[in-house]
C-alpha positions as CSV (number, residue, x, y, z in Angstrom):
1,X,137.4,159.9,93.0
2,X,139.7,161.2,90.2
3,X,142.6,163.0,91.9
4,X,145.8,164.8,91.0
5,X,148.6,166.2,93.1
6,X,147.3,169.3,94.9
7,X,149.4,171.9,93.0
8,X,147.5,171.2,89.7
9,X,145.5,174.0,88.0
10,X,142.6,172.0,86.3
11,X,139.6,171.4,88.6
12,X,137.6,168.8,86.7
13,X,137.6,166.1,84.0
14,X,135.1,165.1,81.4
15,X,133.9,161.5,81.8
16,X,134.1,161.1,78.0
17,X,137.8,161.9,78.2
18,X,138.3,159.4,81.0
19,X,136.8,156.7,78.7
20,X,139.0,157.8,75.8
21,X,142.0,157.6,78.1
22,X,141.0,154.1,79.1
23,X,140.7,153.2,75.4
24,X,144.2,154.3,74.7
25,X,143.8,157.8,73.3
26,X,147.3,159.3,73.5
27,X,146.1,162.9,74.1
28,X,143.1,162.3,76.4
29,X,143.4,164.2,79.7
30,X,146.7,165.8,78.5
31,X,145.7,169.0,80.3
32,X,146.3,167.2,83.6
33,X,149.9,166.8,82.6
34,X,152.2,168.6,80.3
35,X,149.5,169.4,77.7
36,X,151.0,167.1,75.1
37,X,150.6,163.5,76.2
38,X,148.2,161.6,78.4
39,X,149.4,161.5,82.0
40,X,150.1,158.2,83.8
41,X,147.2,156.8,85.7
42,X,148.6,155.4,89.0
43,X,146.2,152.8,90.5
44,X,146.2,150.3,93.3
45,X,145.4,146.7,92.3
46,X,142.0,146.9,94.1
47,X,140.9,150.0,92.2
48,X,142.1,148.7,88.9
49,X,140.1,145.5,89.4
50,X,136.9,147.6,90.0
51,X,137.6,149.7,86.9
52,X,138.2,146.6,84.8
53,X,134.9,145.1,86.0
54,X,133.0,148.2,85.1
55,X,134.9,149.4,81.9
56,X,136.6,146.3,80.6
57,X,140.3,145.9,80.1
58,X,142.2,149.1,79.3
59,X,144.0,149.4,76.0
60,X,147.6,148.2,76.2
61,X,148.7,151.7,75.1
62,X,146.9,153.4,78.0
63,X,149.6,154.7,80.4
64,X,148.6,152.9,83.6
65,X,150.9,151.9,86.5
66,X,150.1,149.7,89.4
67,X,151.3,151.2,92.7
68,X,150.9,150.2,96.3
69,X,148.1,152.2,97.9
70,X,150.3,153.8,100.6
71,X,152.8,155.0,98.0
72,X,150.3,156.5,95.5
73,X,150.3,160.2,96.6
74,X,154.1,160.4,97.1
75,X,154.8,158.8,93.7
76,X,152.2,161.0,92.0
77,X,153.8,164.1,93.5
78,X,157.2,163.0,92.4
79,X,155.8,162.5,88.9
80,X,154.2,166.0,88.6
81,X,152.9,167.1,86.2
82,X,152.4,163.7,84.6
83,X,150.3,161.6,87.0
84,X,146.8,161.2,88.2
85,X,144.9,158.6,90.1
86,X,141.5,157.2,91.1
87,X,141.1,156.5,94.8
88,X,138.2,155.5,97.1
89,X,136.5,158.5,98.7
90,X,137.4,157.4,102.2
91,X,141.1,157.2,101.2
92,X,141.3,160.8,100.1
93,X,143.9,163.0,101.9
94,X,144.6,166.7,101.6
95,X,147.7,166.3,99.3
96,X,145.4,165.1,96.6
97,X,143.2,167.5,94.7
98,X,139.8,165.9,94.1
99,X,138.5,166.6,90.6
100,X,134.9,167.2,89.6
101,X,133.5,165.0,86.8
102,X,131.4,166.8,84.2
103,X,130.9,169.7,86.7
104,X,129.7,167.4,89.6
105,X,131.6,167.8,92.9
106,X,131.5,164.6,95.0
107,X,133.1,166.4,97.9
108,X,129.9,168.3,98.6
109,X,126.6,167.1,100.1
110,X,123.5,166.4,98.0
111,X,125.3,164.2,95.5
112,X,122.8,162.3,93.4
113,X,124.4,158.8,92.9
114,X,123.3,158.6,89.3
115,X,125.3,161.7,88.5
116,X,128.6,160.1,89.6
117,X,130.0,157.5,87.1
118,X,132.7,156.1,89.5
119,X,130.2,154.3,91.8
120,X,130.3,150.6,92.5
121,X,127.9,148.3,94.3
122,X,128.6,145.1,96.2
123,X,126.4,142.4,97.3
124,X,126.4,138.8,98.6
125,X,124.9,135.8,96.8
126,X,124.7,132.1,97.7
127,X,122.8,129.7,100.0
128,X,123.9,131.4,103.2
129,X,123.8,135.0,101.9
130,X,121.1,135.9,104.4
131,X,123.6,135.1,107.2
132,X,125.9,137.8,106.3
133,X,123.5,140.5,105.1
134,X,124.3,143.9,106.7
135,X,122.5,147.2,106.4
136,X,123.5,149.3,103.4
137,X,126.9,150.8,104.0
138,X,128.9,153.3,101.9
139,X,132.4,154.7,102.0
140,X,130.8,158.1,101.3
141,X,128.1,158.5,104.0
142,X,127.0,162.1,104.1
143,X,126.0,161.6,107.8
144,X,129.8,161.5,108.5
145,X,130.7,164.3,106.2
146,X,131.4,167.9,107.4
147,X,132.2,171.0,105.3
148,X,134.1,173.8,107.0
149,X,134.6,177.1,105.1
150,X,137.2,179.5,106.2
151,X,137.7,183.1,105.0
152,X,140.2,186.0,105.3
153,X,139.8,189.6,106.4
154,X,136.4,191.0,107.0
155,X,136.2,194.8,107.7
156,X,132.9,196.3,106.8
157,X,134.2,199.9,106.9
158,X,135.2,202.7,104.6
159,X,134.6,201.9,100.9
160,X,132.9,198.5,101.7
161,X,130.5,200.1,104.2
162,X,129.8,203.0,101.8
163,X,128.8,200.5,99.1
164,X,126.6,198.7,101.6
165,X,124.8,201.9,102.4
166,X,124.3,202.6,98.7
167,X,123.4,199.1,97.5
168,X,122.1,197.2,100.5
169,X,123.6,195.2,103.3
170,X,123.8,192.0,101.3
171,X,125.5,193.6,98.3
172,X,129.0,192.4,99.4
173,X,128.0,188.8,99.7
174,X,125.9,188.4,96.5
175,X,128.4,186.0,94.9
176,X,129.8,184.2,98.0
177,X,126.8,183.7,100.3
178,X,125.9,180.3,98.9
179,X,129.3,178.9,99.5
180,X,129.2,179.8,103.2
181,X,125.5,179.0,103.6
182,X,126.0,175.5,102.3
183,X,128.8,174.7,104.7
184,X,128.3,172.9,108.0
185,X,130.6,175.4,109.7
186,X,131.1,178.9,108.2
187,X,134.1,180.9,109.6
188,X,134.4,184.7,109.4
189,X,137.2,186.7,110.8
190,X,135.6,190.1,111.6
191,X,138.3,192.6,112.7
192,X,135.9,195.5,113.4
193,X,133.7,196.2,116.5
194,X,130.1,197.2,116.1
195,X,129.2,200.5,117.8
196,X,125.9,202.3,118.1
197,X,127.8,205.6,117.9
198,X,129.6,204.6,114.7
199,X,129.5,207.5,112.2
200,X,128.4,207.1,108.6
201,X,131.1,205.5,106.4
202,X,133.5,207.7,104.5
203,X,135.1,206.4,101.3
204,X,138.1,208.7,101.8
205,X,138.6,208.1,105.6
206,X,142.3,208.6,106.4
207,X,142.1,207.4,110.0
208,X,142.7,203.7,110.7
209,X,140.4,203.7,113.7
210,X,137.4,201.7,112.5
211,X,133.9,200.7,113.6
212,X,130.8,199.2,111.9
213,X,127.1,200.0,112.2
214,X,125.4,197.3,114.2
215,X,123.0,196.8,111.3
216,X,125.8,195.2,109.4
217,X,125.6,192.0,111.4
218,X,122.8,191.2,109.0
219,X,125.5,190.6,106.4
220,X,127.2,188.0,108.6
221,X,123.9,186.5,109.5
222,X,123.0,186.1,105.8
223,X,126.2,184.2,105.3
224,X,125.1,181.5,107.8
225,X,128.0,182.4,110.1
226,X,128.8,179.8,112.8
227,X,132.2,180.8,114.0
228,X,133.6,184.3,114.4
229,X,137.4,184.9,114.8
230,X,138.2,188.0,116.9
231,X,142.0,188.2,116.6
232,X,142.0,191.4,114.6
233,X,144.1,194.5,115.2
234,X,141.1,196.8,115.2
235,X,138.8,194.9,117.6
236,X,139.4,197.6,120.3
237,X,139.4,200.6,118.0
238,X,136.1,202.0,119.4
239,X,136.9,201.2,123.1
240,X,135.9,198.5,125.5
241,X,132.2,199.3,125.5
242,X,131.9,198.7,121.8
243,X,134.0,195.5,122.0
244,X,131.9,194.1,124.8
245,X,128.7,195.1,122.9
246,X,130.0,193.2,119.8
247,X,130.7,190.0,121.8
248,X,127.2,190.2,123.2
249,X,125.8,190.5,119.7
250,X,127.7,187.3,118.6
251,X,126.5,185.5,121.7
252,X,122.9,186.5,121.0
253,X,123.3,185.0,117.5
254,X,124.6,181.7,119.1
255,X,127.9,182.0,117.2
256,X,131.1,180.6,118.6
257,X,133.8,183.3,119.0
258,X,137.4,182.8,119.7
259,X,140.8,184.6,119.5
260,X,139.2,187.6,121.2
261,X,136.6,188.2,123.9
262,X,135.4,190.0,126.9
263,X,138.5,189.3,128.9
264,X,141.8,187.5,128.6
265,X,140.4,184.1,129.6
266,X,137.6,184.3,127.1
267,X,139.9,185.6,124.3
268,X,142.6,182.9,124.5
269,X,140.5,179.9,125.5
270,X,139.9,177.0,123.0
271,X,136.4,176.9,121.6
272,X,134.7,173.8,120.2
273,X,132.2,172.9,117.5
274,X,130.9,169.6,116.2
275,X,128.9,168.7,113.1
276,X,127.9,165.3,111.7
277,X,130.0,163.4,114.2
278,X,133.2,165.4,113.5
279,X,134.6,167.6,116.2
280,X,136.6,170.8,115.7
281,X,138.5,173.1,118.0
282,X,139.5,176.7,117.4
283,X,142.2,178.8,119.0
284,X,143.7,182.0,117.8
285,X,145.9,184.9,118.7
286,X,147.4,188.3,117.7
287,X,151.2,188.7,118.1
288,X,151.2,192.1,116.5
289,X,149.2,194.4,118.7
290,X,148.9,197.3,119.1
291,X,148.9,196.8,122.9
292,X,145.6,198.5,123.4
293,X,144.0,195.8,121.1
294,X,145.0,193.0,123.4
295,X,142.7,191.5,126.0
296,X,143.9,191.5,129.6
297,X,142.5,190.5,133.0
298,X,139.2,192.3,133.2
299,X,139.5,194.0,129.8
300,X,138.2,192.9,126.3
301,X,140.2,192.6,123.2
302,X,142.1,190.2,120.9
303,X,144.1,187.3,122.5
304,X,147.8,188.1,122.7
305,X,150.0,185.2,121.6
306,X,151.3,183.0,124.3
307,X,152.9,180.2,122.4
308,X,153.6,178.0,125.4
309,X,149.9,178.2,126.3
310,X,148.6,177.6,122.8
311,X,151.0,174.7,122.1
312,X,149.9,173.1,125.4
313,X,146.2,173.6,124.4
314,X,146.7,172.1,121.0
315,X,148.5,169.1,122.5
316,X,145.6,168.7,125.0
317,X,142.7,169.0,122.5
318,X,144.4,166.9,119.8
319,X,143.9,163.9,121.9
320,X,140.1,164.4,122.0
321,X,139.2,166.5,118.9
322,X,139.2,165.4,115.3
323,X,140.4,168.6,113.7
324,X,142.2,171.2,115.9
325,X,142.5,174.5,114.1
326,X,144.8,177.5,114.9
327,X,144.5,180.9,113.2
328,X,146.4,184.1,113.5
329,X,146.2,187.9,113.1
330,X,149.9,187.7,112.0
331,X,152.1,190.4,110.6
332,X,150.8,191.5,107.2
333,X,152.9,190.9,104.1
334,X,152.0,192.0,100.6
335,X,153.6,189.1,98.8
336,X,152.8,185.5,98.2
337,X,155.8,184.0,99.9
338,X,155.8,183.4,103.7
339,X,158.7,184.7,105.7
340,X,161.1,182.3,107.5
341,X,159.7,183.4,110.9
342,X,156.2,183.0,109.7
343,X,156.9,179.5,108.5
344,X,158.6,178.6,111.9
345,X,155.7,179.9,113.9
346,X,152.9,178.4,111.8
347,X,154.7,175.1,111.7
348,X,155.0,175.2,115.4
349,X,151.2,175.1,115.7
350,X,151.1,171.9,113.6
351,X,153.9,170.3,115.6
352,X,151.7,171.0,118.7
353,X,148.7,169.3,117.3
354,X,146.9,171.6,114.9
355,X,145.6,169.9,111.7
356,X,144.7,173.2,110.0
357,X,146.6,176.5,110.5
358,X,145.3,179.5,108.7
359,X,146.5,183.1,108.4
360,X,143.5,185.4,108.8
361,X,145.6,188.6,108.7
362,X,146.6,188.7,105.1
363,X,145.4,191.4,102.8
364,X,147.3,189.5,100.1
365,X,147.1,185.7,99.5
366,X,150.1,183.7,100.6
367,X,151.5,180.3,100.1
368,X,150.2,176.9,101.1
369,X,152.1,174.1,102.8
370,X,151.6,170.5,103.8
371,X,153.7,170.0,106.9
372,X,153.9,167.1,109.3
373,X,150.4,165.9,108.6
374,X,148.9,169.4,108.7
375,X,147.5,171.9,106.2
376,X,148.9,175.4,106.4
377,X,147.6,178.4,104.5
378,X,149.8,181.3,105.4
379,X,147.3,183.9,104.2
380,X,143.9,183.8,102.6
381,X,143.7,187.4,101.5
382,X,140.8,189.8,102.0
383,X,137.2,188.7,102.2
384,X,135.1,191.8,102.7
385,X,137.4,194.8,102.7
386,X,137.8,197.7,100.3
387,X,141.5,197.3,99.2
388,X,141.1,197.8,95.4
389,X,144.6,199.3,95.0
390,X,146.5,196.3,93.8
391,X,146.0,192.9,92.1
392,X,147.2,191.1,95.2
393,X,144.8,192.9,97.6
394,X,141.9,192.1,95.2
395,X,142.8,188.4,94.9
396,X,140.9,186.4,97.5
397,X,140.9,182.7,98.7
398,X,138.2,180.9,100.6
399,X,139.3,177.5,101.8
400,X,136.7,174.8,101.9
401,X,137.9,172.0,104.1
402,X,136.2,168.5,103.8
403,X,136.2,166.3,106.9
404,X,135.0,162.7,106.7
405,X,134.6,160.3,109.6
406,X,136.9,162.2,111.9
407,X,139.6,163.0,109.4
408,X,140.5,166.0,107.3
409,X,140.5,164.5,103.8
410,X,140.5,167.4,101.3
411,X,140.7,171.2,100.8
412,X,139.4,173.2,97.9
413,X,140.9,176.7,97.4
414,X,138.1,178.8,96.0
415,X,139.2,182.0,94.3
416,X,137.5,185.4,94.1
417,X,138.3,188.9,92.8
418,X,137.2,192.0,94.7
419,X,135.1,194.4,92.7
420,X,133.7,197.9,93.5
421,X,135.5,198.1,96.9
422,X,133.0,195.6,98.4
423,X,132.0,192.6,96.3
424,X,134.1,189.5,95.7
425,X,133.0,187.6,92.6
426,X,134.3,184.3,91.3
427,X,137.5,184.6,89.3
428,X,137.5,183.9,85.6
429,X,139.5,180.8,84.5
430,X,142.4,183.1,83.5
431,X,142.4,184.9,86.8
432,X,142.3,181.7,88.8
433,X,145.1,180.2,86.8
434,X,147.2,183.3,87.4
435,X,146.6,183.3,91.2
436,X,147.1,179.6,91.6
437,X,150.3,179.7,89.6
438,X,151.6,182.4,91.9
439,X,150.6,180.6,95.0
440,X,152.0,177.3,93.9
441,X,155.3,178.9,93.0
442,X,155.5,180.7,96.4
443,X,154.8,177.3,98.0
444,X,157.9,175.8,96.4
445,X,155.9,173.6,94.0
C-alpha cells in the first residue's frame, strides 16, 4: 500500500508516476511533498527487496531511504511533508493515510487483484515442495476485513423534512447512500424521536422542540443502518411515549441502539456488534442535557454521562472486544479546534480502553487526534440537518474506519457539502482541500 502521513491532502497516486519516481524523475510525486521535488520514499529492507524483484533496481537519483519497519511512521511524520512509504496491507496503522492507485481503493472490498499493481505472489519449489504446501493465504483476506462508517448529526426536521416531503424520502441520501450501504456496519446518530402525532414540517419553525414523521425511518433503512446512536439532546422532545415508540421501531428493524433507550440501564449499557471476525462495542452518553432528555430509572431518554461507569465498561470490554468505541452528544462548538476540557474528556475514554472516540454532537467539523493508540475525531459535523447558514455547518465528515484481523488499521475522512437544507453531496477538490487544511491546522499538524 502506498501511504503518507495522515495529515496529507492528496488521496491517490498514478502508477505511472510511481514508476517515474523509481526511475529517478526528480519531480515525480512532488504533490505528496512540497510541490517542487520528489518526496523521500522510506522503505523497510523487506519491502525494498520485493520492489526490486518486481521493478528492477531504482535509479541512484531516486530519493529512497531504508528505515526499520517499526520506525517508519514516526520518521515519516517527522519528515512531513517530504516523505511517503509503501507498506504491507496488514502493517497499516491509522497514522498512515492509505492512497488509492489510479482511482482504485485497496481498503475496500471487491478489489480485483489485477487492478492493483503492488501485488506479489510467493510459492515453493524443490524436491520436497509438496511437504510444505499450504492453502492459499494472503495478507489482505476480505474475510477478515470490516468496514465501519460513522456519521454526525441526523435530524430529519424543519428544512430537511420539508425537502423530503417535496422531493421524496430518499432525497437527502442520494449522494451518500452507497457509502453507508457498502459498509459492514453503518452508524447513524439520530437525535429526533419519531411520533405519529408529529405535525407537517415547517421550514421556518422557531421552536427547538422536534419530532419526525415515522415514515422517515425509510431514509435510515435505505442507508443500510446497523447501529443507531441515541445520545441526542432532542430524543425526549416529544415525550416518553414517542421515545419508547422510536426505540421499538429500531428494535423491529433489528438495529443495535446505544447511548439512549427505554430506561437508564438500556441507555447506558454497552452494546456489541461483530462482522467478519472483528468485534465492536459501542457506548455513548450526553453530558449536556437538558435534564428532561436524560434517561432515568423507569424513564426513557439519552444516557447521562457517568465517567466512572463508562471508563470501567471500556476497561472491561477492551479485554474481549477488538474495537471499543465511545461517542458523545457533547457541548456544541462552532469552530474547528477542540476545547481543553473536550480534549481531556475525550482522551479519558481512550485511556480507559476505547480505540475510536467520536463526537456526534458537532454541527461544525472539529479536529482529529491520534492519542495513546486511539483515534479521536472531536466532531464530524452535520449529516442530515438543515443548517445552511454558514460554511462550517455545511461542511460534513463521514469517517470510514477499516478494521483488519481484529485491529483498527486505517480511517478515511470522507467530506461532503450540505446543499438545499437536506442533501450532502461530495465536496469538490477545492472544497475538500479547504476543509482538510482547516482540520489539520486545528489538530496541530
